[in-house]
N, C-alpha and C positions, 0 to 999 in steps of 0.2 A: 402555455401553462395548462396542466391537467386540471380537470374539475376538482379532484380530491386534493389537489395541491394548494387550494385557496386557504390562506391563513387568515384568521381574524385580525383586524387591524383596528387600533383605536389611537386617535391622537389626543394628547392631553387637552382638556377644555382650556380655552383662551379668552381673555377679556381685553378689549381695547376700547379706549374712549374715542367716540366718533363725532361728538359735538359737546358743547357746553352742558355738562351734566348728563349726557346720553351715552350709554355704554352698549357694546355689542359683545355678547358671549357666543362663541361657537364651539361645538363639540361634535366630533364625527367617529363613527366606528363602522366596520364592515363585518357583517354576520353571515354565516353559512345557512341562510334561510331564503327561500324564494320571496320576491317582492310582494306577492299576494299574501302570503302567510305573515310576513313581517308587518305589513300595513294592518292586517286584521288584528294582530296582537296589539297594536297601538290604538285601534278603533274600539277596543273593549276597555271601557273606563275602569273595570275592576282590576286591570293589570297595572294601573297606576301605583297601587300599593307595593307591588313587587319591584318596582324600579325607583321608589322613593325611599331615602334613608330612614331607618327606623327612629332615629333620634328626632326626627320632625313630627312623629306622632301623627301622621297623615290620616285623615278619615274623610271619606265621601259622605256628604250629607244628603245629596240627591237620592231619593228612593230608587232602588233598582226595579226593573232593569233601566240603565241609563242608555239611551239611544244617542250615540255620538254621530254627528252630522252637522252640516251647516246650520247655524242658528241655535244649536243646542246650548243650553245653560247648565253649567255643573257647579254646584256649591260644595265646598269642602272646608275642612278646618285643619290646621297644623300648629305646631309650636315653634316659634323662633326665639331662641335664647330664653326659654321657659315661659314666653308670653303667648297666650292663645291668639290665633289669627284666623279670622273667617275670610274666605276668598270665593269669589265668583268668577268663573271663566265663561266666555262665549266662543263657540267654535266658528271660525270664518274660513273662507277659501278652501273648502272641502273638495279635494280631487283625489278619489280613491287610487291607491297604488302609486301616487306621486307626492302629494303633500296635503298638509292641513295646518291651520293656524288657530291658536287659542289666544284670546286677548283678555287681560284682567278687566272685569267690569267693576269689581270692588275687591280691595286687598291692600297689602302693605306698600305697594309701589306707586309712584306718581304715574308711571307708565309701564306696561309689560306687554309685549307682543312676542309670542313663542311660535316660531315656524319649525314644523317637523317635516323634513324633506327625505324622500326615499328614491334611490336610483338603483337600477340594475347594475351590479358590479361584475356580472359574467359568472358563468358556471354555477348558477343557482344561488349566488350570494347577493346581498343587498347592502348598499351604503346608506347608513342612517345618519342624518345630520340634524342637529338642534342648532337653531339660530335665534337668539333671544336679544331683542332690543329693549332696553329698560332705562328708567330714570328713578332715582331713590329720593325719598325725602331726606333732608339734611345735607344733601349735596356731596361733594368730594370727600369731606372728612368721614362721614358715616360710611360712604362706599369703601374708603381705605381701611377703616377700623373694623367693619363688620361684613358688609355685603359682598365684597370681592372674594374674600376667604370662604365665606359660607357658600356662595354659588359655585366656586371652583370645586369645593369639596362635594357638594350635592350632585354636580354634573359628572364628576369622576366616579361617584358611586353608581350613578344612573348608567353610564357607559359600561361599567363592570357588570352590572345586572343584565343589561341588554345582551351583552356578549354571552354571559353565563346562560341566560334563559333561551336564547335564540340559536346558539351554536350546538 
């Protein structure tokens, strides 16, 4: 395959139940951007706005500049079904150009662990994978009625934006 023949590739986000009340969301896309530049994009907290759907009214509360790295705390607010939600994330497992993880410290989920994985896809392209393990208050019913649909929609938007901005 020639370098210029690399096509962006995105798989539809998927959610599966992995345990009693614990779910796993996965979403992957390949972008025509070197791994260093792709990771740098994600390491800049200000880019979160660009990949978050506007209907969530996402706002970072942590004063800039936000230095993203292991142990960093990031506060933000968003709206879920018109209700304001404050969220605090802590960055864990920071490995530049490979992966990092943010974990909800405070927010709407009982548990939220979001792994961001980056892999060289060859020819100057990067595979970007989101892997989110989460548990919702209200269990299966709340997940089925609200959370599943919302997360699939949010991560489909995110993949579209990642592809648009990094290709």
